[in-house]
C-alpha positions in Angstrom: -9.0 -34.2 -10.0 -8.2 -31.2 -8.3 -5.3 -31.8 -5.5 -7.2 -30.3 -2.6 -10.0 -33.2 -2.7 -7.8 -34.5 0.4 -5.3 -33.3 2.6 -1.9 -33.8 1.3 1.3 -33.8 3.2 2.7 -34.9 7.0 -0.9 -35.4 8.8 -0.8 -36.5 12.5 -3.6 -39.2 12.6 -3.0 -40.0 15.9 -0.5 -38.6 18.8 2.9 -39.6 17.4 1.4 -41.5 14.2 1.8 -39.6 10.7 0.6 -40.0 7.5 2.7 -38.6 4.7 0.3 -38.1 1.8 1.4 -37.3 -1.9 -1.1 -35.5 -4.1 -2.9 -37.0 -7.1 -2.9 -40.1 -5.8 0.7 -40.9 -5.8 2.3 -43.3 -3.4 1.6 -42.4 0.5 3.9 -43.2 3.5 3.7 -42.6 7.3 5.9 -43.2 10.5 5.2 -43.6 14.0 7.3 -42.1 16.6 8.1 -43.8 19.6 10.2 -43.4 22.9 13.4 -44.9 21.3 13.2 -44.2 17.5 11.0 -44.0 14.5 9.1 -46.8 12.3 8.7 -45.6 8.7 6.1 -47.3 6.8 7.4 -47.6 2.7 10.4 -45.5 1.7 8.9 -44.1 -1.7 10.2 -44.6 -5.1 13.5 -42.1 -5.5 15.8 -40.5 -3.8 14.2 -37.1 -3.7 10.7 -38.8 -2.3 13.0 -40.8 0.5 14.3 -37.5 1.1 11.0 -35.9 1.6 9.8 -38.6 4.1 13.3 -38.0 6.1 12.9 -34.6 6.1 9.1 -34.9 7.1 10.3 -36.9 10.1 13.2 -34.8 10.9 10.5 -31.8 11.4 8.7 -33.9 14.0 11.7 -35.6 16.1 15.6 -36.1 15.9 15.0 -39.4 17.2 17.0 -42.5 15.1 15.0 -44.3 12.5 14.6 -47.9 14.0 12.8 -49.9 11.7 11.2 -49.5 8.1 8.1 -51.5 7.1 7.6 -52.4 3.2 4.0 -53.1 2.9 4.8 -55.0 -0.4 7.1 -55.5 -3.1 6.4 -52.6 -5.6 8.7 -50.0 -6.3 6.9 -46.9 -5.8 7.0 -48.3 -2.0 10.2 -49.9 -1.7 12.9 -48.4 -4.0 13.7 -45.6 -1.5 14.7 -48.4 1.1 18.7 -48.1 1.1 18.0 -44.4 2.3 17.0 -45.8 5.6 19.6 -48.2 6.1 21.1 -49.5 8.7 17.6 -49.6 9.8 16.2 -52.9 9.7 13.9 -53.6 6.8 10.7 -55.6 8.0 8.3 -57.1 5.2 6.4 -60.4 4.6 8.7 -63.4 3.6 7.4 -63.0 -0.2 8.1 -59.4 -0.2 11.8 -60.3 -0.1 11.3 -63.0 -3.0 8.9 -61.0 -5.4 11.8 -57.8 -5.0 14.8 -59.7 -5.6 12.9 -62.1 -8.5 11.0 -59.3 -10.2 13.2 -56.2 -9.4 14.5 -55.9 -13.3 10.5 -56.0 -14.2 9.5 -54.0 -11.5 11.9 -51.5 -12.3 11.6 -51.5 -15.9 8.0 -50.3 -15.3 8.4 -47.0 -13.8 11.4 -46.3 -16.4 8.8 -45.8 -18.9 8.3 -42.6 -16.8 11.4 -41.5 -18.6 11.5 -38.3 -16.7 12.2 -40.6 -13.1 15.1 -42.3 -15.0 18.2 -40.2 -13.6 16.7 -41.0 -10.0 16.1 -44.5 -10.9 19.6 -45.1 -11.9 20.3 -44.1 -8.1 18.6 -47.3 -7.0 20.3 -50.4 -5.5 17.9 -53.3 -4.8 17.5 -53.3 -1.1 16.0 -56.3 0.1 14.1 -56.9 3.4 16.1 -58.4 5.8 13.5 -59.0 8.7 10.7 -61.2 7.6 7.5 -63.0 8.9 5.1 -65.4 7.4 1.7 -64.8 9.2 2.0 -62.0 11.3 4.6 -60.0 13.6 4.1 -57.7 16.6 6.6 -54.7 17.1 6.8 -52.8 20.7 7.7 -49.0 20.0 8.0 -48.0 23.2 4.4 -48.4 24.6 2.9 -48.6 21.1 1.8 -52.0 20.0 2.3 -52.4 16.2 0.8 -55.2 14.3 1.9 -56.3 11.1 -0.6 -58.9 9.3 -0.6 -60.9 6.2 -3.8 -62.2 5.0 -2.7 -63.7 1.6 -2.6 -62.9 -2.3 -4.0 -59.7 -3.4 -2.9 -56.9 -5.0 0.3 -58.9 -5.1 1.4 -61.8 -3.2 3.3 -59.7 -0.3 0.6 -57.3 1.1 0.5 -57.0 4.9 -1.1 -54.5 7.1 -0.1 -52.3 9.7 -2.5 -51.8 12.6 -2.3 -49.9 15.8 -5.0 -51.4 18.1 -4.3 -48.6 21.0 -5.2 -45.9 18.0 -7.5 -48.1 15.9 -5.1 -47.1 13.1 -4.5 -48.8 10.1 -2.0 -48.4 7.3 -3.3 -50.6 4.4 -1.0 -50.5 1.9 -2.2 -51.1 -2.0 -5.0 -53.1 -0.4 -6.7 -50.4 -0.5 -6.3 -46.8 -2.1 -8.8 -43.6 -2.0 -10.3 -41.6 -5.4 -8.4 -44.0 -7.9 -9.1 -47.2 -9.5 -6.5 -49.8 -7.9 -3.5 -50.8 -9.5 -3.2 -54.5 -11.0 0.1 -55.4 -12.3 0.1 -58.2 -10.0 -3.4 -58.6 -8.8 -5.6 -61.3 -8.3 -9.0 -60.1 -8.3 -11.2 -62.7 -6.7 -8.5 -63.4 -3.8 -7.8 -59.5 -3.3 -12.0 -59.5 -2.7 -11.3 -62.2 -0.2 -8.6 -60.6 1.5 -10.8 -57.5 1.8 -13.0 -58.9 3.2 -11.0 -60.1 6.2 -9.3 -56.8 6.4 -13.3 -55.1 6.7 -13.0 -56.9 10.5 -10.3 -54.9 11.9 -11.4 -52.5 14.3 -9.8 -49.4 12.7 -11.6 -46.0 12.7 -8.8 -44.1 10.5 -7.2 -45.9 7.3 -4.2 -44.6 5.7 -4.1 -46.1 2.1 -1.2 -46.5 -0.1 -2.5 -44.1 -2.6 -5.4 -41.1 -1.9 -6.6 -39.2 1.3 -6.5 -40.5 4.8 -9.9 -42.2 5.2 -12.1 -44.2 7.5 -14.3 -47.0 7.3 -16.4 -45.3 4.5 -13.5 -45.3 2.1 -12.5 -48.7 3.1 -16.1 -49.9 2.0 -16.0 -47.6 -1.2 -12.7 -49.5 -2.2 -14.0 -52.8 -1.3 -17.3 -52.0 -3.3 -15.0 -50.8 -6.1 -12.7 -53.9 -6.5 -16.3 -56.2 -5.9 -18.0 -54.0 -9.0 -15.2 -54.6 -11.1 -15.2 -58.3 -10.4 -19.0 -58.1 -11.2 -18.7 -56.4 -14.4 -15.7 -58.5 -15.9 -16.6 -61.6 -14.8 -19.8 -61.1 -16.9 -18.4 -60.8 -20.1 -15.8 -63.6 -19.2 -18.7 -65.9 -18.3 -20.5 -64.7 -21.7 -17.3 -65.6 -23.8 -16.3 -62.1 -24.7 -13.0 -60.9 -25.8 -11.1 -59.0 -23.1 -11.5 -56.0 -26.1 -15.3 -56.6 -25.6 -15.3 -57.0 -22.2 -13.7 -53.7 -21.6 -16.2 -51.8 -23.5 -19.1 -53.3 -21.6 -17.7 -52.9 -17.9 -19.7 -50.0 -16.2 -18.4 -49.1 -12.7 -21.2 -46.0 -12.2 -20.2 -43.5 -9.3 -16.5 -44.6 -9.7 -16.0 -43.5 -13.0 -15.2 -40.1 -11.5 -12.0 -41.5 -9.8 -8.6 -41.1 -11.4 -6.8 -43.8 -13.5 -9.8 -44.8 -15.5 -7.4 -46.3 -17.8 -6.4 -49.0 -15.7 -9.7 -51.1 -16.8 -7.7 -52.6 -19.6 -5.4 -54.2 -17.5 -7.7 -55.2 -14.9 -9.5 -57.2 -17.1 -6.5 -58.8 -18.6 -5.4 -60.0 -14.9 -8.9 -61.1 -14.0 -9.8 -63.2 -17.2 -6.1 -64.8 -15.9 -7.4 -65.1 -12.4 -10.8 -66.7 -13.9 -9.0 -69.0 -16.2 -6.7 -70.2 -13.6 -3.7 -69.1 -15.3 -2.6 -66.5 -12.9 -0.7 -67.8 -10.0 
C-alpha cells in the first residue's frame, strides 16, 4: 500500500483535538489541548516514537502534559509511558494487570524486529496508576472526555475515548483502517459484540489505532471485516477442518487488498480457541 492513501502526521480533527497518524498502518497516537494542560492518548513503542509525539505536542502548545491515556496494554501503544511521567497514566483496571503479567511476552513480540532492540532495551515497565472498571469522565478545561470499557475484544483492556462535544472517538485497536486487525489476544466473537455496542456511539470522526482517520464508513468496514473473518473461519471450524485447511478457504473479498494479509493464520488460530472455549 502506498503511504499516500491517507493523511499522516499531526492532524487537527477538531478544535484543540489532534490525531498523530503514522504511515503504513503503524501505531497512532493523539492529544487533546485544554486550558490547563494536555491529555495524550497512547505513548507508542520506543523512545524515538514517544519523542515524536512530544515534539508534535510542543509544536502546538507549551502547556504541561496533564494525563496520559492507555487504550490497552499492547507495547506498541504503551511502551513509551515512561517518557510522559510524571503525568498520571489512566487506563482500564485490566490494562495495568495485563501490562504487568504479560510484559515479557509483550516485549518479546516486538523484539522479533531486531532493528528495534536497541530502543526496546531502554524501556522499563511503566504501569497505569489511575484505573477504572466501567467508565470514567475527565474534564480538560471545558472539554468533556469519556473513557469507557465494553468488555473483552482485541484484548481484555480496550477502552474508547469519546468527546461528545466534538463527536470524536479515539478507538484504539478496536477498529483499524486499511489493515487486517492484529490478533495476539483477540477474542473474535466477543470483539464483534463489543463493536456492535461501540457502533451506537454518536461519533462523526473516528481515530483508529492503526490506519487513517475515518468516520462511520471506515468504522463499518472494520466491523464488517471482523464479521466476515468470523463467518469464514467458523465455517471451516464447523466442517471439522484443521486450522491449516480452514486458512486456505478464508475469502475476505474486497478486504484482501488491505495490509497484513499474513495475519489470517493467527486470526484463525485464535478464533479456533474462541470457538472451542479454550480462550479466556
